[in-house]
mmCIF file of the N, C-alpha and C atoms, coordinates in Angstrom:
data_MODEL
# 
_entry.id   MODEL 
# 
loop_
_atom_site.group_PDB 
_atom_site.id 
_atom_site.type_symbol 
_atom_site.label_atom_id 
_atom_site.label_alt_id 
_atom_site.label_comp_id 
_atom_site.label_asym_id 
_atom_site.label_entity_id 
_atom_site.label_seq_id 
_atom_site.pdbx_PDB_ins_code 
_atom_site.Cartn_x 
_atom_site.Cartn_y 
_atom_site.Cartn_z 
_atom_site.occupancy 
_atom_site.B_iso_or_equiv 
_atom_site.pdbx_formal_charge 
_atom_site.auth_seq_id 
_atom_site.auth_comp_id 
_atom_site.auth_asym_id 
_atom_site.auth_atom_id 
_atom_site.pdbx_PDB_model_num 
ATOM 1   N N  . UNK A 1 1  ? -8.588  -12.934 1.363   1.00 0.00 ? 1  UNK A N  1 
ATOM 2   C CA . UNK A 1 1  ? -7.258  -12.625 0.872   1.00 0.00 ? 1  UNK A CA 1 
ATOM 3   C C  . UNK A 1 1  ? -7.307  -12.267 -0.615  1.00 0.00 ? 1  UNK A C  1 
ATOM 4   N N  . UNK A 1 2  ? -8.093  -12.996 -1.363  1.00 0.00 ? 2  UNK A N  1 
ATOM 5   C CA . UNK A 1 2  ? -8.212  -12.723 -2.800  1.00 0.00 ? 2  UNK A CA 1 
ATOM 6   C C  . UNK A 1 2  ? -8.728  -11.307 -3.032  1.00 0.00 ? 2  UNK A C  1 
ATOM 7   N N  . UNK A 1 3  ? -9.674  -10.904 -2.228  1.00 0.00 ? 3  UNK A N  1 
ATOM 8   C CA . UNK A 1 3  ? -10.230 -9.556  -2.361  1.00 0.00 ? 3  UNK A CA 1 
ATOM 9   C C  . UNK A 1 3  ? -9.165  -8.490  -2.106  1.00 0.00 ? 3  UNK A C  1 
ATOM 10  N N  . UNK A 1 4  ? -8.318  -8.711  -1.103  1.00 0.00 ? 4  UNK A N  1 
ATOM 11  C CA . UNK A 1 4  ? -7.242  -7.760  -0.807  1.00 0.00 ? 4  UNK A CA 1 
ATOM 12  C C  . UNK A 1 4  ? -6.267  -7.654  -1.967  1.00 0.00 ? 4  UNK A C  1 
ATOM 13  N N  . UNK A 1 5  ? -5.937  -8.783  -2.544  1.00 0.00 ? 5  UNK A N  1 
ATOM 14  C CA . UNK A 1 5  ? -4.995  -8.787  -3.674  1.00 0.00 ? 5  UNK A CA 1 
ATOM 15  C C  . UNK A 1 5  ? -5.605  -8.078  -4.880  1.00 0.00 ? 5  UNK A C  1 
ATOM 16  N N  . UNK A 1 6  ? -6.877  -8.337  -5.141  1.00 0.00 ? 6  UNK A N  1 
ATOM 17  C CA . UNK A 1 6  ? -7.539  -7.667  -6.271  1.00 0.00 ? 6  UNK A CA 1 
ATOM 18  C C  . UNK A 1 6  ? -7.567  -6.153  -6.064  1.00 0.00 ? 6  UNK A C  1 
ATOM 19  N N  . UNK A 1 7  ? -7.883  -5.749  -4.850  1.00 0.00 ? 7  UNK A N  1 
ATOM 20  C CA . UNK A 1 7  ? -7.900  -4.325  -4.541  1.00 0.00 ? 7  UNK A CA 1 
ATOM 21  C C  . UNK A 1 7  ? -6.522  -3.717  -4.750  1.00 0.00 ? 7  UNK A C  1 
ATOM 22  N N  . UNK A 1 8  ? -5.497  -4.424  -4.285  1.00 0.00 ? 8  UNK A N  1 
ATOM 23  C CA . UNK A 1 8  ? -4.127  -3.930  -4.430  1.00 0.00 ? 8  UNK A CA 1 
ATOM 24  C C  . UNK A 1 8  ? -3.757  -3.799  -5.912  1.00 0.00 ? 8  UNK A C  1 
ATOM 25  N N  . UNK A 1 9  ? -4.115  -4.766  -6.712  1.00 0.00 ? 9  UNK A N  1 
ATOM 26  C CA . UNK A 1 9  ? -3.814  -4.709  -8.146  1.00 0.00 ? 9  UNK A CA 1 
ATOM 27  C C  . UNK A 1 9  ? -4.553  -3.553  -8.815  1.00 0.00 ? 9  UNK A C  1 
ATOM 28  N N  . UNK A 1 10 ? -5.805  -3.346  -8.425  1.00 0.00 ? 10 UNK A N  1 
ATOM 29  C CA . UNK A 1 10 ? -6.565  -2.213  -8.973  1.00 0.00 ? 10 UNK A CA 1 
ATOM 30  C C  . UNK A 1 10 ? -5.912  -0.886  -8.599  1.00 0.00 ? 10 UNK A C  1 
ATOM 31  N N  . UNK A 1 11 ? -5.427  -0.786  -7.369  1.00 0.00 ? 11 UNK A N  1 
ATOM 32  C CA . UNK A 1 11 ? -4.753  0.434   -6.942  1.00 0.00 ? 11 UNK A CA 1 
ATOM 33  C C  . UNK A 1 11 ? -3.479  0.668   -7.751  1.00 0.00 ? 11 UNK A C  1 
ATOM 34  N N  . UNK A 1 12 ? -2.733  -0.408  -8.009  1.00 0.00 ? 12 UNK A N  1 
ATOM 35  C CA . UNK A 1 12 ? -1.516  -0.273  -8.826  1.00 0.00 ? 12 UNK A CA 1 
ATOM 36  C C  . UNK A 1 12 ? -1.866  0.258   -10.219 1.00 0.00 ? 12 UNK A C  1 
ATOM 37  N N  . UNK A 1 13 ? -2.934  -0.260  -10.795 1.00 0.00 ? 13 UNK A N  1 
ATOM 38  C CA . UNK A 1 13 ? -3.358  0.219   -12.116 1.00 0.00 ? 13 UNK A CA 1 
ATOM 39  C C  . UNK A 1 13 ? -3.762  1.680   -12.069 1.00 0.00 ? 13 UNK A C  1 
ATOM 40  N N  . UNK A 1 14 ? -4.409  2.081   -10.981 1.00 0.00 ? 14 UNK A N  1 
ATOM 41  C CA . UNK A 1 14 ? -4.891  3.458   -10.894 1.00 0.00 ? 14 UNK A CA 1 
ATOM 42  C C  . UNK A 1 14 ? -3.761  4.468   -10.733 1.00 0.00 ? 14 UNK A C  1 
ATOM 43  N N  . UNK A 1 15 ? -2.578  4.012   -10.342 1.00 0.00 ? 15 UNK A N  1 
ATOM 44  C CA . UNK A 1 15 ? -1.433  4.918   -10.236 1.00 0.00 ? 15 UNK A CA 1 
ATOM 45  C C  . UNK A 1 15 ? -1.147  5.608   -11.568 1.00 0.00 ? 15 UNK A C  1 
ATOM 46  N N  . UNK A 1 16 ? -1.420  4.907   -12.663 1.00 0.00 ? 16 UNK A N  1 
ATOM 47  C CA . UNK A 1 16 ? -1.149  5.454   -13.995 1.00 0.00 ? 16 UNK A CA 1 
ATOM 48  C C  . UNK A 1 16 ? -2.089  6.601   -14.349 1.00 0.00 ? 16 UNK A C  1 
ATOM 49  N N  . UNK A 1 17 ? -3.277  6.605   -13.767 1.00 0.00 ? 17 UNK A N  1 
ATOM 50  C CA . UNK A 1 17 ? -4.269  7.620   -14.135 1.00 0.00 ? 17 UNK A CA 1 
ATOM 51  C C  . UNK A 1 17 ? -4.269  8.827   -13.211 1.00 0.00 ? 17 UNK A C  1 
ATOM 52  N N  . UNK A 1 18 ? -3.667  8.704   -12.048 1.00 0.00 ? 18 UNK A N  1 
ATOM 53  C CA . UNK A 1 18 ? -3.619  9.834   -11.113 1.00 0.00 ? 18 UNK A CA 1 
ATOM 54  C C  . UNK A 1 18 ? -2.392  10.679  -11.419 1.00 0.00 ? 18 UNK A C  1 
ATOM 55  N N  . UNK A 1 19 ? -2.593  11.947  -11.474 1.00 0.00 ? 19 UNK A N  1 
ATOM 56  C CA . UNK A 1 19 ? -1.547  12.851  -11.945 1.00 0.00 ? 19 UNK A CA 1 
ATOM 57  C C  . UNK A 1 19 ? -0.726  13.493  -10.836 1.00 0.00 ? 19 UNK A C  1 
ATOM 58  N N  . UNK A 1 20 ? -1.371  13.909  -9.776  1.00 0.00 ? 20 UNK A N  1 
ATOM 59  C CA . UNK A 1 20 ? -0.641  14.703  -8.784  1.00 0.00 ? 20 UNK A CA 1 
ATOM 60  C C  . UNK A 1 20 ? 0.170   13.807  -7.843  1.00 0.00 ? 20 UNK A C  1 
ATOM 61  N N  . UNK A 1 21 ? 1.266   14.322  -7.346  1.00 0.00 ? 21 UNK A N  1 
ATOM 62  C CA . UNK A 1 21 ? 2.073   13.552  -6.385  1.00 0.00 ? 21 UNK A CA 1 
ATOM 63  C C  . UNK A 1 21 ? 1.277   13.184  -5.130  1.00 0.00 ? 21 UNK A C  1 
ATOM 64  N N  . UNK A 1 22 ? 0.376   14.057  -4.709  1.00 0.00 ? 22 UNK A N  1 
ATOM 65  C CA . UNK A 1 22 ? -0.431  13.776  -3.523  1.00 0.00 ? 22 UNK A CA 1 
ATOM 66  C C  . UNK A 1 22 ? -1.342  12.574  -3.742  1.00 0.00 ? 22 UNK A C  1 
ATOM 67  N N  . UNK A 1 23 ? -1.954  12.523  -4.916  1.00 0.00 ? 23 UNK A N  1 
ATOM 68  C CA . UNK A 1 23 ? -2.822  11.381  -5.236  1.00 0.00 ? 23 UNK A CA 1 
ATOM 69  C C  . UNK A 1 23 ? -2.012  10.090  -5.267  1.00 0.00 ? 23 UNK A C  1 
ATOM 70  N N  . UNK A 1 24 ? -0.851  10.151  -5.893  1.00 0.00 ? 24 UNK A N  1 
ATOM 71  C CA . UNK A 1 24 ? -0.011  8.953   -5.987  1.00 0.00 ? 24 UNK A CA 1 
ATOM 72  C C  . UNK A 1 24 ? 0.465   8.501   -4.609  1.00 0.00 ? 24 UNK A C  1 
ATOM 73  N N  . UNK A 1 25 ? 0.819   9.452   -3.743  1.00 0.00 ? 25 UNK A N  1 
ATOM 74  C CA . UNK A 1 25 ? 1.244   9.087   -2.379  1.00 0.00 ? 25 UNK A CA 1 
ATOM 75  C C  . UNK A 1 25 ? 0.109   8.421   -1.615  1.00 0.00 ? 25 UNK A C  1 
ATOM 76  N N  . UNK A 1 26 ? -1.101  8.957   -1.769  1.00 0.00 ? 26 UNK A N  1 
ATOM 77  C CA . UNK A 1 26 ? -2.258  8.390   -1.074  1.00 0.00 ? 26 UNK A CA 1 
ATOM 78  C C  . UNK A 1 26 ? -2.510  6.947   -1.526  1.00 0.00 ? 26 UNK A C  1 
ATOM 79  N N  . UNK A 1 27 ? -2.409  6.716   -2.812  1.00 0.00 ? 27 UNK A N  1 
ATOM 80  C CA . UNK A 1 27 ? -2.612  5.363   -3.342  1.00 0.00 ? 27 UNK A CA 1 
ATOM 81  C C  . UNK A 1 27 ? -1.518  4.429   -2.843  1.00 0.00 ? 27 UNK A C  1 
ATOM 82  N N  . UNK A 1 28 ? -0.287  4.898   -2.842  1.00 0.00 ? 28 UNK A N  1 
ATOM 83  C CA . UNK A 1 28 ? 0.819   4.070   -2.357  1.00 0.00 ? 28 UNK A CA 1 
ATOM 84  C C  . UNK A 1 28 ? 0.649   3.727   -0.876  1.00 0.00 ? 28 UNK A C  1 
ATOM 85  N N  . UNK A 1 29 ? 0.106   4.654   -0.095  1.00 0.00 ? 29 UNK A N  1 
ATOM 86  C CA . UNK A 1 29 ? -0.169  4.371   1.324   1.00 0.00 ? 29 UNK A CA 1 
ATOM 87  C C  . UNK A 1 29 ? -1.238  3.288   1.445   1.00 0.00 ? 29 UNK A C  1 
ATOM 88  N N  . UNK A 1 30 ? -2.261  3.362   0.582   1.00 0.00 ? 30 UNK A N  1 
ATOM 89  C CA . UNK A 1 30 ? -3.307  2.338   0.598   1.00 0.00 ? 30 UNK A CA 1 
ATOM 90  C C  . UNK A 1 30 ? -2.732  0.969   0.237   1.00 0.00 ? 30 UNK A C  1 
ATOM 91  N N  . UNK A 1 31 ? -1.861  0.939   -0.754  1.00 0.00 ? 31 UNK A N  1 
ATOM 92  C CA . UNK A 1 31 ? -1.231  -0.318  -1.165  1.00 0.00 ? 31 UNK A CA 1 
ATOM 93  C C  . UNK A 1 31 ? -0.407  -0.889  -0.019  1.00 0.00 ? 31 UNK A C  1 
ATOM 94  N N  . UNK A 1 32 ? 0.367   -0.036  0.632   1.00 0.00 ? 32 UNK A N  1 
ATOM 95  C CA . UNK A 1 32 ? 1.186   -0.490  1.757   1.00 0.00 ? 32 UNK A CA 1 
ATOM 96  C C  . UNK A 1 32 ? 0.308   -1.065  2.864   1.00 0.00 ? 32 UNK A C  1 
ATOM 97  N N  . UNK A 1 33 ? -0.801  -0.400  3.165   1.00 0.00 ? 33 UNK A N  1 
ATOM 98  C CA . UNK A 1 33 ? -1.702  -0.882  4.210   1.00 0.00 ? 33 UNK A CA 1 
ATOM 99  C C  . UNK A 1 33 ? -2.253  -2.268  3.859   1.00 0.00 ? 33 UNK A C  1 
ATOM 100 N N  . UNK A 1 34 ? -2.576  -2.476  2.603   1.00 0.00 ? 34 UNK A N  1 
ATOM 101 C CA . UNK A 1 34 ? -3.067  -3.787  2.173   1.00 0.00 ? 34 UNK A CA 1 
ATOM 102 C C  . UNK A 1 34 ? -1.987  -4.855  2.303   1.00 0.00 ? 34 UNK A C  1 
ATOM 103 N N  . UNK A 1 35 ? -0.763  -4.514  1.945   1.00 0.00 ? 35 UNK A N  1 
ATOM 104 C CA . UNK A 1 35 ? 0.344   -5.468  2.062   1.00 0.00 ? 35 UNK A CA 1 
ATOM 105 C C  . UNK A 1 35 ? 0.555   -5.838  3.528   1.00 0.00 ? 35 UNK A C  1 
ATOM 106 N N  . UNK A 1 36 ? 0.523   -4.835  4.398   1.00 0.00 ? 36 UNK A N  1 
ATOM 107 C CA . UNK A 1 36 ? 0.689   -5.107  5.824   1.00 0.00 ? 36 UNK A CA 1 
ATOM 108 C C  . UNK A 1 36 ? -0.412  -6.041  6.323   1.00 0.00 ? 36 UNK A C  1 
ATOM 109 N N  . UNK A 1 37 ? -1.624  -5.805  5.848   1.00 0.00 ? 37 UNK A N  1 
ATOM 110 C CA . UNK A 1 37 ? -2.744  -6.653  6.248   1.00 0.00 ? 37 UNK A CA 1 
ATOM 111 C C  . UNK A 1 37 ? -2.589  -8.070  5.708   1.00 0.00 ? 37 UNK A C  1 
ATOM 112 N N  . UNK A 1 38 ? -2.172  -8.186  4.453   1.00 0.00 ? 38 UNK A N  1 
ATOM 113 C CA . UNK A 1 38 ? -1.979  -9.510  3.855   1.00 0.00 ? 38 UNK A CA 1 
ATOM 114 C C  . UNK A 1 38 ? -0.968  -10.343 4.633   1.00 0.00 ? 38 UNK A C  1 
ATOM 115 N N  . UNK A 1 39 ? 0.098   -9.696  5.079   1.00 0.00 ? 39 UNK A N  1 
ATOM 116 C CA . UNK A 1 39 ? 1.144   -10.402 5.812   1.00 0.00 ? 39 UNK A CA 1 
ATOM 117 C C  . UNK A 1 39 ? 0.887   -10.444 7.311   1.00 0.00 ? 39 UNK A C  1 
ATOM 118 N N  . UNK A 1 40 ? -0.158  -9.783  7.764   1.00 0.00 ? 40 UNK A N  1 
ATOM 119 C CA . UNK A 1 40 ? -0.502  -9.809  9.172   1.00 0.00 ? 40 UNK A CA 1 
ATOM 120 C C  . UNK A 1 40 ? 0.543   -9.155  10.066  1.00 0.00 ? 40 UNK A C  1 
ATOM 121 N N  . UNK A 1 41 ? 1.129   -8.062  9.588   1.00 0.00 ? 41 UNK A N  1 
ATOM 122 C CA . UNK A 1 41 ? 2.180   -7.402  10.352  1.00 0.00 ? 41 UNK A CA 1 
ATOM 123 C C  . UNK A 1 41 ? 1.610   -6.680  11.566  1.00 0.00 ? 41 UNK A C  1 
ATOM 124 N N  . UNK A 1 42 ? 2.376   -6.711  12.644  1.00 0.00 ? 42 UNK A N  1 
ATOM 125 C CA . UNK A 1 42 ? 2.010   -5.966  13.844  1.00 0.00 ? 42 UNK A CA 1 
ATOM 126 C C  . UNK A 1 42 ? 2.424   -4.506  13.664  1.00 0.00 ? 42 UNK A C  1 
ATOM 127 N N  . UNK A 1 43 ? 1.946   -3.653  14.574  1.00 0.00 ? 43 UNK A N  1 
ATOM 128 C CA . UNK A 1 43 ? 2.338   -2.240  14.512  1.00 0.00 ? 43 UNK A CA 1 
ATOM 129 C C  . UNK A 1 43 ? 3.853   -2.090  14.624  1.00 0.00 ? 43 UNK A C  1 
ATOM 130 N N  . UNK A 1 44 ? 4.466   -2.903  15.455  1.00 0.00 ? 44 UNK A N  1 
ATOM 131 C CA . UNK A 1 44 ? 5.929   -2.845  15.612  1.00 0.00 ? 44 UNK A CA 1 
ATOM 132 C C  . UNK A 1 44 ? 6.633   -3.225  14.307  1.00 0.00 ? 44 UNK A C  1 
ATOM 133 N N  . UNK A 1 45 ? 6.170   -4.283  13.668  1.00 0.00 ? 45 UNK A N  1 
ATOM 134 C CA . UNK A 1 45 ? 6.764   -4.712  12.403  1.00 0.00 ? 45 UNK A CA 1 
ATOM 135 C C  . UNK A 1 45 ? 6.560   -3.666  11.304  1.00 0.00 ? 45 UNK A C  1 
ATOM 136 N N  . UNK A 1 46 ? 5.388   -3.062  11.284  1.00 0.00 ? 46 UNK A N  1 
ATOM 137 C CA . UNK A 1 46 ? 5.121   -2.006  10.299  1.00 0.00 ? 46 UNK A CA 1 
ATOM 138 C C  . UNK A 1 46 ? 6.084   -0.845  10.508  1.00 0.00 ? 46 UNK A C  1 
ATOM 139 N N  . UNK A 1 47 ? 6.310   -0.483  11.766  1.00 0.00 ? 47 UNK A N  1 
ATOM 140 C CA . UNK A 1 47 ? 7.261   0.584   12.072  1.00 0.00 ? 47 UNK A CA 1 
ATOM 141 C C  . UNK A 1 47 ? 8.653   0.275   11.573  1.00 0.00 ? 47 UNK A C  1 
ATOM 142 N N  . UNK A 1 48 ? 9.072   -0.964  11.725  1.00 0.00 ? 48 UNK A N  1 
ATOM 143 C CA . UNK A 1 48 ? 10.397  -1.385  11.254  1.00 0.00 ? 48 UNK A CA 1 
ATOM 144 C C  . UNK A 1 48 ? 10.477  -1.274  9.739   1.00 0.00 ? 48 UNK A C  1 
ATOM 145 N N  . UNK A 1 49 ? 9.453   -1.755  9.058   1.00 0.00 ? 49 UNK A N  1 
ATOM 146 C CA . UNK A 1 49 ? 9.426   -1.708  7.591   1.00 0.00 ? 49 UNK A CA 1 
ATOM 147 C C  . UNK A 1 49 ? 9.448   -0.262  7.102   1.00 0.00 ? 49 UNK A C  1 
ATOM 148 N N  . UNK A 1 50 ? 8.622   0.571   7.702   1.00 0.00 ? 50 UNK A N  1 
ATOM 149 C CA . UNK A 1 50 ? 8.554   1.956   7.257   1.00 0.00 ? 50 UNK A CA 1 
ATOM 150 C C  . UNK A 1 50 ? 9.834   2.705   7.530   1.00 0.00 ? 50 UNK A C  1 
ATOM 151 N N  . UNK A 1 51 ? 10.482  2.421   8.627   1.00 0.00 ? 51 UNK A N  1 
ATOM 152 C CA . UNK A 1 51 ? 11.762  3.064   8.937   1.00 0.00 ? 51 UNK A CA 1 
ATOM 153 C C  . UNK A 1 51 ? 12.826  2.622   7.944   1.00 0.00 ? 51 UNK A C  1 
ATOM 154 N N  . UNK A 1 52 ? 12.793  1.356   7.577   1.00 0.00 ? 52 UNK A N  1 
ATOM 155 C CA . UNK A 1 52 ? 13.800  0.818   6.644   1.00 0.00 ? 52 UNK A CA 1 
ATOM 156 C C  . UNK A 1 52 ? 13.605  1.331   5.226   1.00 0.00 ? 52 UNK A C  1 
ATOM 157 N N  . UNK A 1 53 ? 12.394  1.753   4.879   1.00 0.00 ? 53 UNK A N  1 
ATOM 158 C CA . UNK A 1 53 ? 12.137  2.186   3.503   1.00 0.00 ? 53 UNK A CA 1 
ATOM 159 C C  . UNK A 1 53 ? 12.183  3.693   3.331   1.00 0.00 ? 53 UNK A C  1 
ATOM 160 N N  . UNK A 1 54 ? 12.594  4.411   4.363   1.00 0.00 ? 54 UNK A N  1 
ATOM 161 C CA . UNK A 1 54 ? 12.711  5.879   4.249   1.00 0.00 ? 54 UNK A CA 1 
ATOM 162 C C  . UNK A 1 54 ? 13.924  6.254   3.463   1.00 0.00 ? 54 UNK A C  1 
# 
């Protein structure tokens, strides 16, 4: 779990250095995937979260 959190924090920091919207979207997707893993969300729960955040 600690490793996932460290990775997530590093990704947040890297958002500042990436310039293009595509790069930032890719990083944000990686962060979301880590959060889902940390909380142990099922595919159904992930779908609910993603639908709610559109």
